[in-house]
C-alpha positions in Angstrom: -3.0 1.0 18.2 -5.0 3.9 19.6 -2.1 5.4 21.4 -0.2 5.8 18.1 -2.8 8.2 16.6 -1.5 11.3 18.4 1.9 11.0 16.7 0.5 10.2 13.3 0.8 12.6 10.4 -2.8 11.5 9.3 -4.3 12.5 12.6 -5.7 16.0 11.9 -8.2 18.4 13.5 -11.5 18.6 11.7 -13.1 22.1 12.3 -16.6 20.8 11.2 -16.6 18.0 13.7 -14.5 20.0 16.3 -12.5 16.8 16.9 -9.3 15.0 15.7 -9.9 12.5 13.0 -7.8 10.1 10.9 -7.5 11.7 7.5 -6.7 8.6 5.4 -8.3 8.3 2.0 -9.2 4.6 1.7 -12.0 2.8 -0.2 -14.6 0.4 1.2 -12.6 -2.7 0.5 -9.6 -1.4 2.3 -11.7 -0.3 5.2 -13.3 -3.8 5.4 -9.9 -5.4 5.4 -8.6 -3.1 8.1 -11.5 -3.8 10.5 -11.8 -7.6 9.7 -8.1 -8.4 10.2 -6.0 -8.3 13.4 -3.4 -5.7 12.7 -0.9 -5.2 15.5 0.0 -1.7 14.0 -2.0 0.6 11.8 -0.9 0.1 8.2 -1.7 3.8 7.5 0.5 5.2 10.3 2.9 7.9 9.2 5.2 9.5 11.8 5.0 13.3 12.2 8.4 13.3 13.7 10.6 14.9 11.0 13.7 13.7 12.6 12.6 10.1 12.6 11.7 10.4 8.9 15.2 11.7 7.8 17.6 10.3 10.4 18.6 7.4 8.0 19.9 10.0 5.6 22.3 11.5 8.2 25.1 9.2 7.3 
């Protein structure tokens, strides 16, 4: 899952921390579910590849 972060739209640079962070607004319950379950893929992943987002509209 960690390799996907670099291509995620939610992975942004935080100038205060001077590091890249996941910028997803989730509450405590969702965070607990995320860390207590065994996701194979991140449920908050959003591709930053514009072509992949709109390629289904081409035809």
